[in-house]
C-alpha positions in Angstrom: 0.0 0.0 0.0 2.9 2.4 0.7 4.1 1.9 -2.8 0.9 3.0 -4.6 1.6 6.1 -6.7 -1.8 6.8 -8.1 -1.4 9.4 -10.9 1.9 10.8 -9.5 5.2 10.5 -11.3 8.1 8.7 -9.6 9.7 12.0 -8.8 6.6 13.6 -7.3 5.8 10.5 -5.3 9.3 10.4 -3.9 9.1 14.1 -2.9 5.8 13.7 -1.2 6.7 10.5 0.7 10.1 11.5 2.2 8.8 11.1 5.8 7.0 7.8 5.2 10.0 6.4 3.3 12.2 7.2 6.3 10.0 5.4 8.8 11.1 1.9 10.0 8.8 -1.0 9.0 7.4 -1.4 12.5 6.2 2.2 12.6 4.6 2.0 9.2 2.7 -1.1 10.3 1.0 0.8 13.1 -1.2 2.4 10.5 -2.9 -1.0 10.1 -3.7 -1.2 13.8 -6.9 0.8 14.2 -9.4 -1.7 15.5 -11.8 -0.7 18.2 -9.8 -2.3 21.1 -6.6 -0.3 20.3 -8.6 2.9 19.7 -10.0 2.6 23.2 -6.6 1.9 24.7 -5.0 4.9 23.1 -7.5 7.2 24.7 -6.6 6.1 28.2 -4.0 7.4 30.7 -0.6 5.9 30.6 -1.0 3.5 33.6 -4.0 1.9 31.9 -2.2 1.8 28.5 0.7 0.1 30.2 -1.5 -2.6 31.7 -2.8 -3.7 28.3 0.6 -3.2 26.7 2.2 -5.5 29.3 -0.4 -8.2 28.6 0.2 -8.1 24.8 4.0 -7.9 25.2 3.9 -11.0 27.4 2.1 -12.9 24.7 4.8 -11.9 22.3 7.5 -13.1 24.8 5.7 -16.5 25.1 5.6 -16.9 21.3 9.3 -15.9 21.1 10.2 -18.6 23.6 8.3 -21.1 21.4 10.4 -19.9 18.5 7.3 -18.5 16.7 9.2 -15.4 15.8 6.8 -14.0 13.1 3.8 -14.3 15.5 5.9 -12.7 18.3 6.7 -9.8 16.0 3.0 -9.2 15.3 2.3 -8.9 19.1 5.4 -6.7 19.7 4.3 -4.3 17.0 0.7 -4.3 18.3 2.0 -3.4 21.7 4.3 -0.7 20.2 1.3 0.8 18.4 -0.4 1.4 21.7 2.4 3.7 22.8 3.4 5.2 19.5 1.8 5.2 16.0 0.9 6.9 12.8 -2.6 7.5 11.6 -4.5 9.5 8.9 -5.3 13.1 9.7 -8.7 12.5 8.1 -10.8 10.6 10.6 -13.1 9.2 7.9 -10.1 7.8 5.9 -8.6 6.5 9.2 -11.8 4.5 10.0 -12.3 3.2 6.4 -8.6 2.4 5.6 -8.9 -1.4 5.9 -12.6 -1.7 4.8 -12.9 0.5 1.8 -10.5 -0.4 -1.1 -8.5 2.5 -2.5 -5.7 3.0 -5.0 -4.9 6.5 -3.7 -1.3 6.9 -2.6 -0.5 7.5 1.0 1.5 10.7 1.3 3.3 12.5 4.1 0.5 15.2 4.3 -2.0 12.4 4.9 -0.6 11.1 8.2 0.4 12.3 11.6 2.6 11.0 14.4 0.8 10.1 17.7 1.8 8.9 21.1 -0.2 7.8 24.2 -1.2 10.5 26.6 1.2 11.1 29.5 -0.6 12.7 32.4 2.5 13.7 34.3 5.4 13.8 31.8 8.1 14.3 34.4 7.0 11.1 36.2 5.8 8.9 33.3 8.2 9.7 30.5 11.0 7.4 31.7 8.6 4.5 32.0 7.1 5.3 28.6 10.6 5.4 27.0 11.6 2.1 28.8 8.5 0.4 27.3 9.4 1.6 23.8 13.0 0.5 24.1 12.1 -2.9 25.5 9.7 -3.6 22.6 12.3 -2.4 20.1 14.9 -4.7 21.6 12.5 -7.6 21.6 11.6 -6.8 18.0 15.3 -6.7 17.1 15.8 -10.1 18.7 12.9 -11.7 16.7 14.1 -10.1 13.5 17.6 -11.4 14.2 16.3 -14.9 14.5 14.7 -14.5 11.1 17.9 -12.9 9.7 16.0 -9.7 8.8 19.1 -7.6 9.5 17.9 -4.3 8.1 14.9 -4.4 10.4 17.1 -5.3 13.3 19.2 -2.2 12.7 16.1 0.0 12.2 14.8 -1.1 15.7 18.2 -0.6 17.3 18.7 2.8 15.7 15.4 4.0 17.2 16.4 2.5 20.6 19.6 4.5 20.6 17.7 7.8 19.9 15.7 7.1 23.1 18.2 5.3 25.4 21.5 6.8 24.3 24.4 5.2 26.0 22.4 3.8 28.9 22.0 0.4 27.3 25.3 -1.0 25.9 23.4 -4.1 24.6 22.0 -1.9 21.8 25.5 -1.4 20.4 26.3 -5.0 20.9 23.2 -6.3 19.0 23.7 -3.8 16.2 27.2 -5.0 15.8 25.9 -8.6 15.6 23.4 -7.6 12.9 26.1 -6.0 10.8 28.5 -8.9 11.4 26.2 -11.8 10.6 24.7 -10.2 7.6 26.6 -11.8 4.7 25.7 -8.9 2.5 27.5 -6.4 4.8 30.0 -4.2 3.0 33.5 -3.4 4.4 32.1 -0.1 5.6 29.3 -1.9 7.5 31.8 -4.2 9.1 33.8 -1.2 10.2 30.6 0.2 11.8 30.1 -3.2 13.5 33.6 -2.8 14.9 32.9 0.7 16.2 29.6 -0.5 17.8 31.3 -3.4 19.7 34.1 -1.1 20.8 31.5 1.3 22.1 29.6 -1.4 24.0 32.8 -2.6 25.6 33.7 1.0 26.6 30.4 1.2 28.4 30.4 -2.2 30.0 33.1 -4.9 29.6 31.0 -8.1 29.3 32.6 -11.4 28.3 30.0 -11.9 25.5 31.0 -8.5 24.1 34.7 -9.3 24.0 34.0 -12.8 22.5 32.0 -11.1 19.7 34.7 -8.6 19.1 37.3 -11.3 18.6 35.0 -13.1 16.1 34.4 -9.9 14.2 38.1 -9.1 14.0 38.7 -12.5 12.6 36.0 -12.0 10.0 37.5 -8.6 9.0 41.0 -10.1 8.7 39.7 -13.1 6.7 37.9 -10.7 4.3 41.0 -8.6 3.8 43.0 -11.8 3.1 40.5 -13.0 0.6 40.5 -9.7 -1.2 44.3 -9.6 -1.3 44.4 -13.2 -2.7 41.8 -12.2 -5.3 43.8 -9.2 -6.5 47.1 -11.2 -6.5 45.4 -13.9 -8.5 44.3 -11.4 -11.1 47.8 -9.9 -11.3 49.4 -13.4 -11.8 47.0 -14.1 -14.7 48.2 -11.1 -16.7 
């Protein structure tokens, strides 16, 4: 649905969907969560939202433990969309989105960012942010199991904007995603190296150090293979 251009040219469509294009997949998916249950939850105060969020999140955790990662992702994103979501500015379009077929493009001007109501920001904001980071980390873990590395990195990038350097595991997991992705470029492996160095500087865990050692071996092996490839080409001339 996000790729429908209607009568717009590629250039116009790209210009009018810059925001949407930049959103991570899990945020885009919140547009599809507009059933009556979630609409009611979103109107409640944070403590009540948290109660329902916690229940949905726990269902996701149980599915994750059973290795049902795709199903767990659905629950995690549903819980996320109670806290933070996008929706149409036009209420009629918002209510008819999944029931009335349309080939109209979804543009930046059509949507708005929303978040659940915090009655006392000073008191509730830390808990709210902790909920978001927990879900993003859980999502990243599920995507990692499915080897959807770009989604892993999207989740962890958002986590960093919220948690900063308070959670070294974010850097560690992002380094893992960049390391285990066979499609990673040399530049991405360099970023993986910087991530694990950052994690270790914040907290020296054995698992971090072991990962760093594996990563350095991978980088050295890639350098050797590239050197051998170039040398082989030269010898053939």
